[in-house]
Backbone as XML, in Angstrom:
<?xml version="1.0"?>
<chain id="A" units="angstrom">
  <residue number="1" name="MET">
    <atom name="N" x="0.839" y="-1.207" z="-0.008"/>
    <atom name="CA" x="-0.022" y="0.009" z="-0.008"/>
    <atom name="C" x="0.869" y="1.275" z="-0.015"/>
  </residue>
  <residue number="2" name="GLY">
    <atom name="N" x="2.054" y="1.182" z="0.600"/>
    <atom name="CA" x="2.899" y="2.365" z="0.728"/>
    <atom name="C" x="3.237" y="2.961" z="-0.664"/>
  </residue>
  <residue number="3" name="HIS">
    <atom name="N" x="3.535" y="2.087" z="-1.630"/>
    <atom name="CA" x="3.936" y="2.617" z="-2.928"/>
    <atom name="C" x="2.698" y="3.314" z="-3.583"/>
  </residue>
  <residue number="4" name="GLY">
    <atom name="N" x="1.498" y="2.826" z="-3.412"/>
    <atom name="CA" x="0.316" y="3.514" z="-3.901"/>
    <atom name="C" x="0.094" y="4.825" z="-3.260"/>
  </residue>
  <residue number="5" name="ARG">
    <atom name="N" x="0.388" y="4.911" z="-1.996"/>
    <atom name="CA" x="0.264" y="6.228" z="-1.279"/>
    <atom name="C" x="1.311" y="7.191" z="-1.808"/>
  </residue>
  <residue number="6" name="ILE">
    <atom name="N" x="2.479" y="6.705" z="-2.040"/>
    <atom name="CA" x="3.550" y="7.594" z="-2.620"/>
    <atom name="C" x="3.045" y="8.151" z="-3.963"/>
  </residue>
  <residue number="7" name="GLU">
    <atom name="N" x="2.524" y="7.302" z="-4.816"/>
    <atom name="CA" x="2.047" y="7.733" z="-6.087"/>
    <atom name="C" x="0.909" y="8.763" z="-5.938"/>
  </residue>
  <residue number="8" name="LEU">
    <atom name="N" x="0.016" y="8.527" z="-5.078"/>
    <atom name="CA" x="-1.089" y="9.452" z="-4.809"/>
    <atom name="C" x="-0.576" y="10.780" z="-4.371"/>
  </residue>
  <residue number="9" name="LEU">
    <atom name="N" x="0.343" y="10.773" z="-3.392"/>
    <atom name="CA" x="0.917" y="12.032" z="-2.903"/>
    <atom name="C" x="1.651" y="12.746" z="-3.943"/>
  </residue>
  <residue number="10" name="GLU">
    <atom name="N" x="2.381" y="12.046" z="-4.768"/>
    <atom name="CA" x="3.130" y="12.695" z="-5.890"/>
    <atom name="C" x="2.141" y="13.375" z="-6.860"/>
  </residue>
  <residue number="11" name="LYS">
    <atom name="N" x="1.050" y="12.736" z="-7.102"/>
    <atom name="CA" x="0.018" y="13.330" z="-8.005"/>
    <atom name="C" x="-0.527" y="14.583" z="-7.350"/>
  </residue>
  <residue number="12" name="MET">
    <atom name="N" x="-0.820" y="14.513" z="-6.109"/>
    <atom name="CA" x="-1.331" y="15.661" z="-5.381"/>
    <atom name="C" x="-0.302" y="16.822" z="-5.404"/>
  </residue>
  <residue number="13" name="LEU">
    <atom name="N" x="0.904" y="16.485" z="-5.260"/>
    <atom name="CA" x="2.005" y="17.508" z="-5.255"/>
    <atom name="C" x="2.148" y="18.134" z="-6.624"/>
  </residue>
  <residue number="14" name="GLU">
    <atom name="N" x="1.909" y="17.397" z="-7.686"/>
    <atom name="CA" x="1.934" y="17.934" z="-9.029"/>
    <atom name="C" x="0.952" y="19.070" z="-9.146"/>
  </residue>
  <residue number="15" name="ARG">
    <atom name="N" x="-0.201" y="18.968" z="-8.537"/>
    <atom name="CA" x="-1.202" y="19.952" z="-8.574"/>
    <atom name="C" x="-0.877" y="21.175" z="-7.743"/>
  </residue>
  <residue number="16" name="ASP">
    <atom name="N" x="-0.191" y="20.947" z="-6.627"/>
    <atom name="CA" x="0.258" y="22.078" z="-5.762"/>
    <atom name="C" x="1.638" y="21.771" z="-5.251"/>
  </residue>
  <residue number="17" name="PRO">
    <atom name="N" x="2.651" y="22.163" z="-6.101"/>
    <atom name="CA" x="4.079" y="21.809" z="-5.779"/>
    <atom name="C" x="4.594" y="22.402" z="-4.446"/>
  </residue>
  <residue number="18" name="GLY">
    <atom name="N" x="3.968" y="23.402" z="-3.882"/>
    <atom name="CA" x="4.402" y="23.958" z="-2.668"/>
    <atom name="C" x="3.732" y="23.425" z="-1.421"/>
  </residue>
  <residue number="19" name="ASP">
    <atom name="N" x="2.921" y="22.395" z="-1.582"/>
    <atom name="CA" x="2.131" y="21.841" z="-0.472"/>
    <atom name="C" x="2.982" y="21.115" z="0.524"/>
  </residue>
  <residue number="20" name="ALA">
    <atom name="N" x="3.227" y="21.752" z="1.626"/>
    <atom name="CA" x="4.083" y="21.133" z="2.680"/>
    <atom name="C" x="3.506" y="19.844" z="3.238"/>
  </residue>
  <residue number="21" name="PHE">
    <atom name="N" x="2.201" y="19.771" z="3.296"/>
    <atom name="CA" x="1.582" y="18.535" z="3.873"/>
    <atom name="C" x="1.837" y="17.381" z="2.947"/>
  </residue>
  <residue number="22" name="CYS">
    <atom name="N" x="1.759" y="17.544" z="1.661"/>
    <atom name="CA" x="2.095" y="16.436" z="0.739"/>
    <atom name="C" x="3.576" y="16.057" z="0.812"/>
  </residue>
  <residue number="23" name="ARG">
    <atom name="N" x="4.404" y="17.027" z="0.911"/>
    <atom name="CA" x="5.839" y="16.800" z="1.052"/>
    <atom name="C" x="6.133" y="15.989" z="2.320"/>
  </residue>
  <residue number="24" name="TYR">
    <atom name="N" x="5.507" y="16.413" z="3.417"/>
    <atom name="CA" x="5.674" y="15.710" z="4.701"/>
    <atom name="C" x="5.134" y="14.296" z="4.546"/>
  </residue>
  <residue number="25" name="GLY">
    <atom name="N" x="3.972" y="14.098" z="3.906"/>
    <atom name="CA" x="3.420" y="12.784" z="3.697"/>
    <atom name="C" x="4.368" y="11.886" z="2.888"/>
  </residue>
  <residue number="26" name="LEU">
    <atom name="N" x="4.956" y="12.463" z="1.831"/>
    <atom name="CA" x="5.906" y="11.700" z="1.084"/>
    <atom name="C" x="7.099" y="11.250" z="1.917"/>
  </residue>
  <residue number="27" name="ALA">
    <atom name="N" x="7.603" y="12.147" z="2.796"/>
    <atom name="CA" x="8.669" y="11.857" z="3.684"/>
    <atom name="C" x="8.244" y="10.653" z="4.573"/>
  </residue>
  <residue number="28" name="GLN">
    <atom name="N" x="7.131" y="10.713" z="5.140"/>
    <atom name="CA" x="6.632" y="9.673" z="6.069"/>
    <atom name="C" x="6.501" y="8.345" z="5.363"/>
  </residue>
  <residue number="29" name="GLU">
    <atom name="N" x="5.968" y="8.387" z="4.120"/>
    <atom name="CA" x="5.787" y="7.133" z="3.347"/>
    <atom name="C" x="7.107" y="6.524" z="3.016"/>
  </residue>
  <residue number="30" name="HIS">
    <atom name="N" x="8.073" y="7.331" z="2.615"/>
    <atom name="CA" x="9.414" y="6.817" z="2.307"/>
    <atom name="C" x="10.063" y="6.260" z="3.551"/>
  </residue>
  <residue number="31" name="LEU">
    <atom name="N" x="9.857" y="6.880" z="4.635"/>
    <atom name="CA" x="10.438" y="6.383" z="5.921"/>
    <atom name="C" x="9.757" y="5.044" z="6.255"/>
  </residue>
  <residue number="32" name="LYS">
    <atom name="N" x="8.468" y="4.949" z="6.144"/>
    <atom name="CA" x="7.793" y="3.637" z="6.417"/>
    <atom name="C" x="8.341" y="2.518" z="5.527"/>
  </residue>
  <residue number="33" name="ALA">
    <atom name="N" x="8.667" y="2.922" z="4.291"/>
    <atom name="CA" x="9.164" y="1.940" z="3.324"/>
    <atom name="C" x="10.631" y="1.604" z="3.501"/>
  </residue>
  <residue number="34" name="GLY">
    <atom name="N" x="11.283" y="2.281" z="4.456"/>
    <atom name="CA" x="12.705" y="2.049" z="4.772"/>
    <atom name="C" x="13.662" y="2.854" z="3.907"/>
  </residue>
  <residue number="35" name="ASN">
    <atom name="N" x="13.122" y="3.779" z="3.149"/>
    <atom name="CA" x="13.940" y="4.602" z="2.296"/>
    <atom name="C" x="14.405" y="5.860" z="3.051"/>
  </residue>
  <residue number="36" name="ILE">
    <atom name="N" x="15.320" y="5.675" z="3.943"/>
    <atom name="CA" x="15.682" y="6.796" z="4.881"/>
    <atom name="C" x="16.216" y="7.989" z="4.156"/>
  </residue>
  <residue number="37" name="ASP">
    <atom name="N" x="17.163" y="7.749" z="3.222"/>
    <atom name="CA" x="17.736" y="8.910" z="2.502"/>
    <atom name="C" x="16.694" y="9.710" z="1.757"/>
  </residue>
  <residue number="38" name="GLU">
    <atom name="N" x="15.769" y="8.970" z="1.079"/>
    <atom name="CA" x="14.688" y="9.653" z="0.381"/>
    <atom name="C" x="13.722" y="10.390" z="1.348"/>
  </residue>
  <residue number="39" name="ALA">
    <atom name="N" x="13.519" y="9.803" z="2.484"/>
    <atom name="CA" x="12.676" y="10.436" z="3.521"/>
    <atom name="C" x="13.304" y="11.762" z="3.973"/>
  </residue>
  <residue number="40" name="VAL">
    <atom name="N" x="14.612" y="11.736" z="4.264"/>
    <atom name="CA" x="15.323" y="12.912" z="4.676"/>
    <atom name="C" x="15.204" y="14.026" z="3.632"/>
  </residue>
  <residue number="41" name="ILE">
    <atom name="N" x="15.359" y="13.642" z="2.356"/>
    <atom name="CA" x="15.209" y="14.627" z="1.273"/>
    <atom name="C" x="13.812" y="15.280" z="1.320"/>
  </residue>
  <residue number="42" name="TRP">
    <atom name="N" x="12.773" y="14.464" z="1.537"/>
    <atom name="CA" x="11.419" y="14.986" z="1.580"/>
    <atom name="C" x="11.126" y="15.787" z="2.773"/>
  </residue>
  <residue number="43" name="PHE">
    <atom name="N" x="11.748" y="15.391" z="3.937"/>
    <atom name="CA" x="11.612" y="16.254" z="5.155"/>
    <atom name="C" x="12.261" y="17.602" z="4.874"/>
  </residue>
  <residue number="44" name="ASP">
    <atom name="N" x="13.471" y="17.592" z="4.220"/>
    <atom name="CA" x="14.089" y="18.875" z="3.900"/>
    <atom name="C" x="13.181" y="19.708" z="2.955"/>
  </residue>
  <residue number="45" name="ARG">
    <atom name="N" x="12.562" y="19.060" z="1.997"/>
    <atom name="CA" x="11.693" y="19.805" z="1.082"/>
    <atom name="C" x="10.496" y="20.390" z="1.851"/>
  </residue>
  <residue number="46" name="THR">
    <atom name="N" x="10.004" y="19.646" z="2.888"/>
    <atom name="CA" x="8.889" y="20.123" z="3.638"/>
    <atom name="C" x="9.319" y="21.459" z="4.393"/>
  </residue>
  <residue number="47" name="ILE">
    <atom name="N" x="10.465" y="21.341" z="4.981"/>
    <atom name="CA" x="10.992" y="22.493" z="5.722"/>
    <atom name="C" x="11.250" y="23.653" z="4.804"/>
  </residue>
  <residue number="48" name="GLU">
    <atom name="N" x="11.726" y="23.393" z="3.587"/>
    <atom name="CA" x="11.920" y="24.466" z="2.584"/>
    <atom name="C" x="10.629" y="25.173" z="2.291"/>
  </residue>
  <residue number="49" name="SER">
    <atom name="N" x="9.536" y="24.388" z="2.163"/>
    <atom name="CA" x="8.313" y="25.020" z="1.765"/>
    <atom name="C" x="7.540" y="25.656" z="3.004"/>
  </residue>
  <residue number="50" name="ASP">
    <atom name="N" x="7.852" y="25.158" z="4.198"/>
    <atom name="CA" x="7.214" y="25.744" z="5.431"/>
    <atom name="C" x="8.142" y="25.486" z="6.582"/>
  </residue>
  <residue number="51" name="ARG">
    <atom name="N" x="9.006" y="26.455" z="6.863"/>
    <atom name="CA" x="9.994" y="26.271" z="7.922"/>
    <atom name="C" x="9.364" y="26.158" z="9.282"/>
  </residue>
  <residue number="52" name="ASP">
    <atom name="N" x="8.133" y="26.418" z="9.447"/>
    <atom name="CA" x="7.420" y="26.236" z="10.745"/>
    <atom name="C" x="6.707" y="24.963" z="10.829"/>
  </residue>
  <residue number="53" name="TYR">
    <atom name="N" x="6.942" y="24.012" z="9.892"/>
    <atom name="CA" x="6.327" y="22.677" z="10.001"/>
    <atom name="C" x="7.180" y="21.847" z="10.924"/>
  </residue>
  <residue number="54" name="CYS">
    <atom name="N" x="6.987" y="22.100" z="12.201"/>
    <atom name="CA" x="7.922" y="21.628" z="13.259"/>
    <atom name="C" x="8.068" y="20.103" z="13.340"/>
  </residue>
  <residue number="55" name="TYR">
    <atom name="N" x="7.063" y="19.352" z="13.047"/>
    <atom name="CA" x="7.220" y="17.898" z="13.104"/>
    <atom name="C" x="8.049" y="17.340" z="11.968"/>
  </residue>
  <residue number="56" name="ALA">
    <atom name="N" x="8.310" y="18.122" z="10.931"/>
    <atom name="CA" x="9.234" y="17.693" z="9.938"/>
    <atom name="C" x="10.654" y="17.595" z="10.508"/>
  </residue>
  <residue number="57" name="TYR">
    <atom name="N" x="10.986" y="18.536" z="11.358"/>
    <atom name="CA" x="12.326" y="18.509" z="12.041"/>
    <atom name="C" x="12.389" y="17.291" z="12.895"/>
  </residue>
  <residue number="58" name="TYR">
    <atom name="N" x="11.349" y="17.017" z="13.671"/>
    <atom name="CA" x="11.332" y="15.891" z="14.612"/>
    <atom name="C" x="11.519" y="14.562" z="13.868"/>
  </residue>
  <residue number="59" name="HIS">
    <atom name="N" x="10.736" y="14.375" z="12.826"/>
    <atom name="CA" x="10.755" y="13.107" z="12.095"/>
    <atom name="C" x="11.969" y="12.973" z="11.249"/>
  </residue>
  <residue number="60" name="LYS">
    <atom name="N" x="12.505" y="14.100" z="10.750"/>
    <atom name="CA" x="13.785" y="14.055" z="10.052"/>
    <atom name="C" x="14.856" y="13.542" z="11.028"/>
  </residue>
  <residue number="61" name="ALA">
    <atom name="N" x="14.843" y="14.089" z="12.211"/>
    <atom name="CA" x="15.824" y="13.632" z="13.207"/>
    <atom name="C" x="15.681" y="12.159" z="13.548"/>
  </residue>
  <residue number="62" name="ARG">
    <atom name="N" x="14.416" y="11.661" z="13.600"/>
    <atom name="CA" x="14.193" y="10.255" z="13.827"/>
    <atom name="C" x="14.791" y="9.382" z="12.724"/>
  </residue>
  <residue number="63" name="ALA">
    <atom name="N" x="14.627" y="9.860" z="11.524"/>
    <atom name="CA" x="15.177" y="9.160" z="10.343"/>
    <atom name="C" x="16.685" y="9.129" z="10.419"/>
  </residue>
  <residue number="64" name="LEU">
    <atom name="N" x="17.263" y="10.235" z="10.748"/>
    <atom name="CA" x="18.754" y="10.338" z="10.851"/>
    <atom name="C" x="19.226" y="9.424" z="12.013"/>
  </residue>
  <residue number="65" name="GLU">
    <atom name="N" x="18.457" y="9.390" z="13.115"/>
    <atom name="CA" x="18.823" y="8.498" z="14.176"/>
    <atom name="C" x="18.827" y="7.043" z="13.715"/>
  </residue>
  <residue number="66" name="GLN">
    <atom name="N" x="17.822" y="6.700" z="12.950"/>
    <atom name="CA" x="17.774" y="5.280" z="12.461"/>
    <atom name="C" x="18.960" y="4.991" z="11.599"/>
  </residue>
  <residue number="67" name="ALA">
    <atom name="N" x="19.447" y="5.987" z="10.907"/>
    <atom name="CA" x="20.612" y="5.801" z="9.992"/>
    <atom name="C" x="21.964" y="5.890" z="10.758"/>
  </residue>
  <residue number="68" name="GLY">
    <atom name="N" x="21.864" y="6.108" z="12.125"/>
    <atom name="CA" x="23.086" y="6.190" z="12.905"/>
    <atom name="C" x="23.756" y="7.530" z="12.833"/>
  </residue>
  <residue number="69" name="ARG">
    <atom name="N" x="23.080" y="8.514" z="12.276"/>
    <atom name="CA" x="23.586" y="9.882" z="12.105"/>
    <atom name="C" x="23.175" y="10.759" z="13.261"/>
  </residue>
  <residue number="70" name="ILE">
    <atom name="N" x="23.628" y="10.447" z="14.438"/>
    <atom name="CA" x="23.191" y="11.083" z="15.669"/>
    <atom name="C" x="23.542" y="12.541" z="15.735"/>
  </residue>
  <residue number="71" name="ASP">
    <atom name="N" x="24.765" y="12.943" z="15.388"/>
    <atom name="CA" x="25.140" y="14.371" z="15.417"/>
    <atom name="C" x="24.273" y="15.176" z="14.535"/>
  </residue>
  <residue number="72" name="GLU">
    <atom name="N" x="23.937" y="14.683" z="13.336"/>
    <atom name="CA" x="23.047" y="15.390" z="12.401"/>
    <atom name="C" x="21.650" y="15.461" z="12.985"/>
  </residue>
  <residue number="73" name="ALA">
    <atom name="N" x="21.192" y="14.375" z="13.586"/>
    <atom name="CA" x="19.856" y="14.358" z="14.194"/>
    <atom name="C" x="19.775" y="15.418" z="15.277"/>
  </residue>
  <residue number="74" name="ALA">
    <atom name="N" x="20.788" y="15.532" z="16.103"/>
    <atom name="CA" x="20.800" y="16.555" z="17.240"/>
    <atom name="C" x="20.766" y="17.941" z="16.601"/>
  </residue>
  <residue number="75" name="ALA">
    <atom name="N" x="21.485" y="18.210" z="15.556"/>
    <atom name="CA" x="21.507" y="19.480" z="14.915"/>
    <atom name="C" x="20.157" y="19.845" z="14.320"/>
  </residue>
  <residue number="76" name="VAL">
    <atom name="N" x="19.501" y="18.864" z="13.779"/>
    <atom name="CA" x="18.134" y="19.115" z="13.242"/>
    <atom name="C" x="17.186" y="19.399" z="14.347"/>
  </residue>
  <residue number="77" name="LEU">
    <atom name="N" x="17.295" y="18.713" z="15.437"/>
    <atom name="CA" x="16.447" y="18.934" z="16.655"/>
    <atom name="C" x="16.639" y="20.357" z="17.168"/>
  </residue>
  <residue number="78" name="ARG">
    <atom name="N" x="17.898" y="20.808" z="17.225"/>
    <atom name="CA" x="18.177" y="22.156" z="17.754"/>
    <atom name="C" x="17.492" y="23.192" z="16.828"/>
  </residue>
  <residue number="79" name="ALA">
    <atom name="N" x="17.600" y="22.959" z="15.555"/>
    <atom name="CA" x="16.926" y="23.923" z="14.553"/>
    <atom name="C" x="15.424" y="23.863" z="14.746"/>
  </residue>
  <residue number="80" name="GLY">
    <atom name="N" x="14.902" y="22.626" z="14.922"/>
    <atom name="CA" x="13.471" y="22.505" z="15.086"/>
    <atom name="C" x="12.969" y="23.099" z="16.378"/>
  </residue>
  <residue number="81" name="LEU">
    <atom name="N" x="13.755" y="22.962" z="17.428"/>
    <atom name="CA" x="13.397" y="23.617" z="18.686"/>
    <atom name="C" x="13.353" y="25.125" z="18.573"/>
  </residue>
  <residue number="82" name="GLU">
    <atom name="N" x="14.321" y="25.636" z="17.866"/>
    <atom name="CA" x="14.312" y="27.098" z="17.664"/>
    <atom name="C" x="13.092" y="27.576" z="16.893"/>
  </residue>
  <residue number="83" name="ARG">
    <atom name="N" x="12.711" y="26.806" z="15.840"/>
    <atom name="CA" x="11.538" y="27.157" z="15.044"/>
    <atom name="C" x="10.246" y="26.989" z="15.834"/>
  </residue>
  <residue number="84" name="ALA">
    <atom name="N" x="10.129" y="25.884" z="16.607"/>
    <atom name="CA" x="8.944" y="25.683" z="17.405"/>
    <atom name="C" x="8.766" y="26.778" z="18.453"/>
  </residue>
  <residue number="85" name="THR">
    <atom name="N" x="9.875" y="27.108" z="19.073"/>
    <atom name="CA" x="9.821" y="28.217" z="20.051"/>
    <atom name="C" x="9.426" y="29.521" z="19.386"/>
  </residue>
  <residue number="86" name="SER">
    <atom name="N" x="10.037" y="29.803" z="18.248"/>
    <atom name="CA" x="9.730" y="31.097" z="17.526"/>
    <atom name="C" x="8.292" y="31.214" z="17.053"/>
  </residue>
  <residue number="87" name="CYS">
    <atom name="N" x="7.707" y="30.100" z="16.671"/>
    <atom name="CA" x="6.312" y="30.172" z="16.163"/>
    <atom name="C" x="5.329" y="29.853" z="17.263"/>
  </residue>
  <residue number="88" name="GLY">
    <atom name="N" x="5.730" y="29.615" z="18.445"/>
    <atom name="CA" x="4.840" y="29.439" z="19.591"/>
    <atom name="C" x="4.214" y="28.048" z="19.681"/>
  </residue>
  <residue number="89" name="ASP">
    <atom name="N" x="4.819" y="27.032" z="19.016"/>
    <atom name="CA" x="4.285" y="25.674" z="19.074"/>
    <atom name="C" x="4.916" y="24.965" z="20.270"/>
  </residue>
  <residue number="90" name="SER">
    <atom name="N" x="4.321" y="25.144" z="21.466"/>
    <atom name="CA" x="4.928" y="24.601" z="22.705"/>
    <atom name="C" x="4.901" y="23.069" z="22.742"/>
  </residue>
  <residue number="91" name="HIS">
    <atom name="N" x="3.824" y="22.488" z="22.166"/>
    <atom name="CA" x="3.737" y="21.061" z="22.156"/>
    <atom name="C" x="4.865" y="20.419" z="21.318"/>
  </residue>
  <residue number="92" name="ALA">
    <atom name="N" x="5.100" y="20.946" z="20.119"/>
    <atom name="CA" x="6.221" y="20.474" z="19.322"/>
    <atom name="C" x="7.552" y="20.717" z="19.980"/>
  </residue>
  <residue number="93" name="ALA">
    <atom name="N" x="7.720" y="21.891" z="20.571"/>
    <atom name="CA" x="8.911" y="22.226" z="21.292"/>
    <atom name="C" x="9.230" y="21.245" z="22.354"/>
  </residue>
  <residue number="94" name="ALA">
    <atom name="N" x="8.220" y="20.872" z="23.127"/>
    <atom name="CA" x="8.388" y="19.910" z="24.220"/>
    <atom name="C" x="8.765" y="18.527" z="23.710"/>
  </residue>
  <residue number="95" name="GLU">
    <atom name="N" x="8.163" y="18.089" z="22.605"/>
    <atom name="CA" x="8.499" y="16.771" z="22.052"/>
    <atom name="C" x="9.908" y="16.823" z="21.467"/>
  </residue>
  <residue number="96" name="ILE">
    <atom name="N" x="10.232" y="17.884" z="20.791"/>
    <atom name="CA" x="11.559" y="17.997" z="20.166"/>
    <atom name="C" x="12.605" y="18.080" z="21.295"/>
  </residue>
  <residue number="97" name="GLN">
    <atom name="N" x="12.393" y="18.830" z="22.331"/>
    <atom name="CA" x="13.310" y="18.884" z="23.475"/>
    <atom name="C" x="13.513" y="17.500" z="24.126"/>
  </residue>
  <residue number="98" name="SER">
    <atom name="N" x="12.465" y="16.780" z="24.308"/>
    <atom name="CA" x="12.535" y="15.444" z="24.877"/>
    <atom name="C" x="13.369" y="14.550" z="24.073"/>
  </residue>
  <residue number="99" name="PHE">
    <atom name="N" x="13.198" y="14.571" z="22.748"/>
    <atom name="CA" x="13.981" y="13.763" z="21.858"/>
    <atom name="C" x="15.456" y="14.160" z="21.877"/>
  </residue>
  <residue number="100" name="LEU">
    <atom name="N" x="15.710" y="15.457" z="21.904"/>
    <atom name="CA" x="17.008" y="15.971" z="21.936"/>
    <atom name="C" x="17.734" y="15.520" z="23.259"/>
  </residue>
  <residue number="101" name="ASP">
    <atom name="N" x="17.000" y="15.609" z="24.348"/>
    <atom name="CA" x="17.551" y="15.114" z="25.614"/>
    <atom name="C" x="17.929" y="13.667" z="25.556"/>
  </residue>
  <residue number="102" name="GLN">
    <atom name="N" x="17.162" y="12.841" z="24.879"/>
    <atom name="CA" x="17.483" y="11.367" z="24.727"/>
    <atom name="C" x="18.743" y="11.188" z="23.918"/>
  </residue>
  <residue number="103" name="LEU">
    <atom name="N" x="18.956" y="12.036" z="22.964"/>
    <atom name="CA" x="20.126" y="11.915" z="22.049"/>
    <atom name="C" x="21.397" y="12.351" z="22.624"/>
  </residue>
  <residue number="104" name="THR">
    <atom name="N" x="21.304" y="13.361" z="23.442"/>
    <atom name="CA" x="22.536" y="14.022" z="23.967"/>
    <atom name="C" x="22.835" y="13.657" z="25.418"/>
  </residue>
</chain>
């Protein structure tokens, strides 16, 4: 089913190339399929289209952690924490901080 969801999200993104939700969905689907590098690319694209999409930072860091790239994951979490704080998303900030605390 994951591949079908990827195709659906790609078609949706063709209609609205700047749609951060579709980009985030593609990242999540690639992550579920075990395509960590592709997931990271799509999390980056999500952040490029909406830098306040705080959970993209969180899940990008999770993907990096799975790949054993702990230092990169921590750097992403720090950037995400800064964005979450700046945009007033206290729930995301708390989750990001908790994950950062686990990594460091």
